[in-house]
ZAMARGU-4260 file (C-alpha; in steps of 0.2 Angstrom, whole numbers, plus 5000, padded with zeros to 4 digits):
<rodrens>
0) 4912/4999/4844 | 4918/4984/4851 | 4905/4970/4854 | 4909/4969/4873 | 4904/4988/4872
5) 4887/4983/4875 | 4876/4992/4888 | 4869/4981/4903 | 4850/4982/4896 | 4852/4962/4891
10) 4841/4952/4902 | 4841/4935/4893 | 4854/4925/4887 | 4844/4928/4870 | 4846/4946/4870
15) 4865/4944/4875 | 4867/4933/4860 | 4857/4945/4849 | 4867/4960/4855 | 4883/4950/4848
20) 4892/4949/4866 | 4907/4938/4867 | 4912/4930/4884 | 4932/4932/4886 | 4942/4921/4897
25) 4948/4932/4912 | 4965/4930/4904 | 4961/4937/4888 | 4950/4950/4897 | 4964/4956/4906
30) 4976/4956/4891 | 4963/4964/4880 | 4960/4979/4891 | 4979/4980/4896 | 4983/4982/4877
35) 4970/4995/4875 | 4978/5005/4890 | 4996/5003/4883 | 4990/5009/4866 | 4979/5024/4872
40) 4995/5028/4883 | 4987/5028/4899 | 4992/5024/4917 | 4990/5005/4920 | 4990/5007/4937
45) 4988/5024/4945 | 4994/5029/4961 | 5007/5016/4961 | 5023/5026/4963 | 5041/5021/4961
50) 5038/5004/4949 | 5036/5013/4933 | 5053/5006/4926 | 5055/4990/4938 | 5040/4981/4944
55) 5026/4986/4933 | 5034/4980/4915 | 5038/4964/4923 | 5019/4963/4928 | 5013/4970/4911
60) 5023/4957/4903 | 5015/4943/4914 | 4997/4948/4909 | 5001/4948/4892 | 5008/4931/4893
65) 4992/4923/4904 | 5004/4920/4918 | 4998/4917/4936 | 5009/4930/4948 | 5017/4931/4963
70) 5025/4947/4971 | 5039/4944/4981 | 5043/4958/4994 | 5045/4966/5013 | 5030/4972/5022
75) 5024/4990/5015 | 5030/4988/4997 | 5010/4990/4989 | 5009/4973/4984 | 4991/4972/4989
80) 4988/4990/4982 | 4996/4983/4966 | 4983/4967/4966 | 4969/4975/4971 | 4972/4988/4955
85) 4972/4972/4944 | 4953/4976/4943 | 4955/4991/4933 | 4959/4979/4919 | 4943/4970/4921
90) 4928/4974/4910 | 4914/4987/4920 | 4903/4973/4919 | 4901/4957/4913 | 4885/4945/4912
95) 4881/4929/4924 | 4868/4918/4925 | 4856/4927/4937 | 4859/4921/4956 | 4874/4910/4952
100) 4885/4907/4966 | 4900/4906/4955 | 4897/4918/4941 | 4895/4906/4928 | 4895/4910/4908
105) 4878/4911/4902 | 4884/4903/4886 | 4893/4888/4894 | 4889/4885/4912 | 4899/4874/4924
110) 4889/4873/4938 | 4876/4859/4940 | 4861/4870/4946 | 4866/4882/4931 | 4867/4868/4917
115) 4850/4862/4924 | 4842/4879/4922 | 4850/4882/4904 | 4842/4864/4899 | 4827/4868/4904
120) 4825/4887/4899 | 4838/4888/4884 | 4839/4906/4880 | 4826/4912/4890 | 4837/4911/4905
125) 4839/4927/4913 | 4856/4935/4916 | 4862/4949/4928 | 4877/4960/4926 | 4890/4960/4940
130) 4904/4974/4942 | 4923/4971/4943 | 4924/4974/4960 | 4914/4959/4964 | 4924/4948/4952
135) 4940/4951/4965 | 4942/4941/4981 | 4957/4940/4993 | 4962/4930/5006 | 4975/4933/5020
140) 4984/4916/5022 | 4983/4908/5040 | 4988/4890/5046 | 4970/4889/5052 | 4963/4890/5032
145) 4955/4877/5028 | 4951/4867/5010 | 4932/4870/5014 | 4935/4891/5015 | 4945/4890/4998
150) 4938/4877/4988 | 4922/4870/4995 | 4913/4860/5008 | 4897/4847/5008 | 4883/4857/5016
155) 4876/4846/5030 | 4859/4855/5029 | 4858/4854/5011 | 4860/4833/5014 | 4847/4834/5027
160) 4835/4842/5014 | 4836/4826/5007 | 4848/4828/4992 | 4860/4814/4989 | 4879/4816/4997
165) 4885/4812/4981 | 4878/4827/4971 | 4883/4844/4967 | 4868/4851/4973 | 4876/4847/4991
170) 4891/4858/4990 | 4894/4873/4997 | 4908/4884/4988 | 4923/4890/4994 | 4931/4907/4991
175) 4940/4901/4975 | 4925/4895/4965 | 4915/4911/4970 | 4929/4920/4961 | 4926/4912/4944
180) 4930/4923/4930 | 4938/4935/4941 | 4954/4936/4950 | 4959/4928/4966 | 4973/4935/4977
185) 4982/4926/4994 | 4991/4936/5004 | 5007/4929/5013 | 5005/4912/5004 | 5019/4902/5013
190) 5007/4903/5029 | 4997/4892/5021 | 4997/4874/5029 | 5007/4863/5016 | 4990/4851/5013
195) 4981/4867/5008 | 4996/4873/4996 | 4993/4857/4989 | 4974/4858/4986 | 4978/4873/4976
200) 4988/4863/4962 | 4974/4858/4953 | 4968/4875/4951 | 4982/4883/4942 | 4989/4869/4934
205) 4971/4860/4926 | 4962/4874/4932 | 4948/4865/4939 | 4943/4861/4959 | 4940/4845/4967
210) 4928/4844/4982 | 4929/4832/4997 | 4935/4818/4985 | 4922/4818/4974 | 4926/4818/4956
215) 4914/4834/4954 | 4924/4842/4940 | 4923/4862/4940 | 4933/4870/4925 | 4935/4887/4933
220) 4942/4902/4924 | 4953/4911/4939 | 4967/4923/4938 | 4977/4918/4953 | 4989/4930/4960
225) 4998/4930/4977 | 5012/4938/4988 | 5025/4932/5000 | 5040/4939/5011 | 5055/4933/5000
230) 5064/4926/5016 | 5047/4914/5019 | 5044/4909/5000 | 5064/4904/4997 | 5064/4894/5014
235) 5059/4876/5008 | 5051/4872/5024 | 5037/4886/5020 | 5033/4883/5004 | 5029/4867/4993
240) 5040/4866/4978 | 5029/4861/4967 | 5017/4876/4970 | 5033/4887/4966 | 5033/4881/4949
245) 5015/4883/4945 | 5017/4902/4946 | 5021/4910/4929 | 5030/4924/4935 | 5040/4929/4950
250) 5041/4949/4953 | 5051/4955/4965 | 5044/4972/4974 | 5054/4985/4983 | 5054/5002/4994
255) 5054/5018/4986 | 5071/5022/4978 | 5072/5040/4981 | 5067/5051/4994 | 5055/5061/4981
260) 5046/5045/4979 | 5043/5040/4997 | 5038/5059/4999 | 5025/5059/4985 | 5018/5042/4993
265) 5017/5052/5008 | 5007/5065/5003 | 4995/5053/4992 | 4993/5041/5006 | 4990/5051/5023
270) 4973/5053/5030 | 4966/5069/5023 | 4952/5079/5031 | 4941/5092/5026 | 4944/5105/5037
275) 4964/5106/5035 | 4965/5120/5022 | 4975/5129/5035 | 4989/5116/5035 | 5006/5118/5027
280) 5022/5107/5027 | 5037/5114/5022 | 5048/5103/5009 | 5061/5101/5019 | 5051/5092/5034
285) 5042/5081/5023 | 5062/5075/5017 | 5065/5073/5035 | 5053/5062/5038 | 5056/5052/5022
290) 5074/5051/5027 | 5070/5044/5044 | 5063/5030/5036 | 5078/5028/5022 | 5090/5028/5038
295) 5079/5015/5047 | 5081/5006/5030 | 5099/5005/5033 | 5100/5002/5051 | 5110/4988/5057
300) 5100/4988/5073 | 5084/4983/5064 | 5078/4969/5056 | 5078/4972/5039 | 5072/4955/5034
305) 5054/4962/5042 | 5058/4977/5031 | 5053/4995/5035 | 5035/4999/5027 | 5032/5013/5019
310) 5017/5014/5032 | 5031/5021/5043 | 5034/5038/5032 | 5015/5041/5032 | 5011/5038/5049
315) 5026/5049/5054 | 5020/5062/5043 | 5002/5061/5051 | 5009/5061/5066 | 5019/5077/5063
320) 5006/5088/5055 | 4994/5082/5069 | 5005/5088/5083 | 5005/5105/5074 | 4987/5106/5071
325) 4987/5106/5091 | 4998/5118/5093 | 4988/5129/5084 | 4974/5125/5090 | 4980/5129/5106
330) 4988/5144/5104 | 4975/5152/5090 | 4988/5151/5077 | 4979/5155/5058 | 4992/5141/5052
335) 4997/5123/5056 | 5016/5120/5052 | 5026/5106/5058 | 5045/5111/5066 | 5060/5101/5071
340) 5054/5101/5089 | 5039/5092/5085 | 5050/5077/5078 | 5051/5068/5095 | 5031/5063/5095
345) 5034/5053/5080 | 5040/5039/5091 | 5023/5033/5095 | 5020/5029/5075 | 5037/5022/5072
350) 5041/5011/5086 | 5028/4999/5084 | 5030/4996/5064 | 5050/4992/5067 | 5058/4974/5074
355) 5074/4978/5084 | 5087/4965/5081 | 5090/4966/5099 | 5078/4970/5113 | 5082/4982/5126
360) 5069/4992/5135 | 5068/5010/5129 | 5080/5008/5115 | 5065/5012/5103 | 5065/5030/5108
365) 5083/5032/5109 | 5084/5023/5092 | 5070/5036/5085 | 5081/5051/5090 | 5097/5045/5083
370) 5087/5039/5067 | 5080/5058/5067 | 5096/5067/5070 | 5106/5059/5056 | 5088/5063/5045
375) 5089/5080/5049 | 5109/5082/5046 | 5108/5076/5029 | 5092/5086/5024 | 5102/5101/5031
380) 5116/5098/5021 | 5105/5099/5004 | 5097/5114/5008 | 5111/5126/5018 | 5128/5129/5017
385) 5137/5131/5034 | 5149/5145/5024 | 5133/5156/5022 | 5129/5155/5041 | 5143/5163/5048
390) 5133/5176/5054 | 5123/5165/5064 | 5136/5157/5071 | 5147/5171/5075 | 5130/5178/5085
395) 5134/5162/5096 | 5151/5163/5097 | 5148/5181/5106 | 5139/5174/5118 | 5120/5174/5112
400) 5108/5162/5114 | 5090/5157/5106 | 5076/5146/5112 | 5064/5136/5103 | 5051/5124/5108
405) 5035/5113/5102 | 5024/5124/5112 | 5030/5139/5110 | 5021/5152/5100 | 5023/5154/5084
410) 5022/5176/5086 | 5038/5173/5096 | 5049/5168/5081 | 5050/5183/5071 | 5057/5193/5086
415) 5073/5180/5084 | 5075/5184/5066 | 5080/5203/5071 | 5090/5197/5088 | 5102/5183/5079
420) 5112/5190/5065 | 5112/5182/5049 | 5097/5172/5055 | 5085/5181/5043 | 5095/5178/5028
425) 5097/5160/5032 | 5078/5159/5033 | 5076/5167/5016 | 5087/5154/5009 | 5073/5142/5013
430) 5058/5152/5011 | 5062/5168/5000 | 5046/5175/5002 | 5038/5169/5018 | 5030/5181/5030
435) 5018/5169/5040 | 5026/5166/5057 | 5021/5150/5059 | 5031/5144/5044 | 5046/5156/5050
440) 5046/5148/5065 | 5049/5131/5057 | 5062/5138/5046 | 5071/5145/5060 | 5070/5131/5072
445) 5078/5119/5056 | 5091/5131/5055 | 5096/5131/5072 | 5096/5112/5074 | 5106/5109/5058
450) 5120/5120/5066 | 5117/5110/5081 | 5121/5092/5073 | 5136/5101/5063 | 5145/5105/5081
455) 5144/5123/5078 | 5131/5128/5092 | 5127/5118/5110 | 5109/5112/5111 | 5103/5111/5130
460) 5086/5103/5134 | 5075/5113/5145 | 5058/5111/5154 | 5049/5119/5139 | 5060/5115/5124
465) 5079/5118/5118 | 5091/5132/5122 | 5105/5136/5107 | 5123/5143/5114 | 5139/5141/5111
</rodrens>
């Protein structure tokens, strides 16, 4: 048992000493717990997908080196989530002097009130235990942030109560001192005004802060981590160069590099409800949603500097499933299963998350349609071969037709399997043992739309859906 594996029964500094507790600097604490996880072969950052061989090893190196970190990446690359998961590397509970605003080390307090308290009471000074979550704070950088917000300010009320203006006792601490012995994160660092960036110099280099020009030294123990968009961070007009030099590690994040990783994130992060046990999503429909995002990330019509967030995939998947649920409720279906004809509804969840290079009224809807067609075509080619669908194509060549639509009842689709030659065999390639009409309806629409996009069958939009014919 390590000296710091004691329980939280100690209530005074004396009891803490008798327990043999050691207070570690936050960097040593992070390093110790990281090393323990690596030795135990435990996931260091559970829930982070796609960074196992790229970002995470670099972040582990920075933590082992005790370096402050900045994560560079476009929006929706799990930067904030990765930073917040750093708290799992903090001890579950640590002691501080009871009531201290800046989490003072019981053995070595730095703020004036705690120094006076320990001087008066010695080892009888009471302590309290704080959780790892209380030792993390986060601030989104905006141009209106002040030094008072981050570092501190003279409290006029305390001055009015009779305290001297130059006394430490009149200070109202900002967010950074209140995160002493913890992790402080600032998102979108370049959005900070230059004078505020300058105010972070001492914190990161000298490990202290100065408040309102008074020579009040607070040797804080803070692990500083930040995020930024690469374009803003490399623009000399948005970031003060000496501040860049303070970060020991600059780590580049990225979007999921495979469709499989994107799908795992979609499943993991989407909103889940307790009553959705009757919702089923075929693998090819998930692939289409992930592929739409992938196509968007390679589209020259979309501003790639701002990025196409993973939240696009998550929101699109949620929208697709919700439309299937809505249809199942209306028709009294037992299962809710998304179809190709549900895809037009994702324009509501996608359009607001992308930035077009040029503005054109109504262009978002057209672009979503184009991205969807390319995605369906690509996924279709990975699941089915046209050579195995000759019987289906022959049916349409002979003048046959088939109608589908988002509001058509699932019970109507099994009939198409009997009418359209070869369609049943094609569906079995996608779902070999499937008998649920809702899932069969999804497979039927996937086959027919794939043939259409491969220019083997024509598709006409009707008031109630789609009509496939030669």
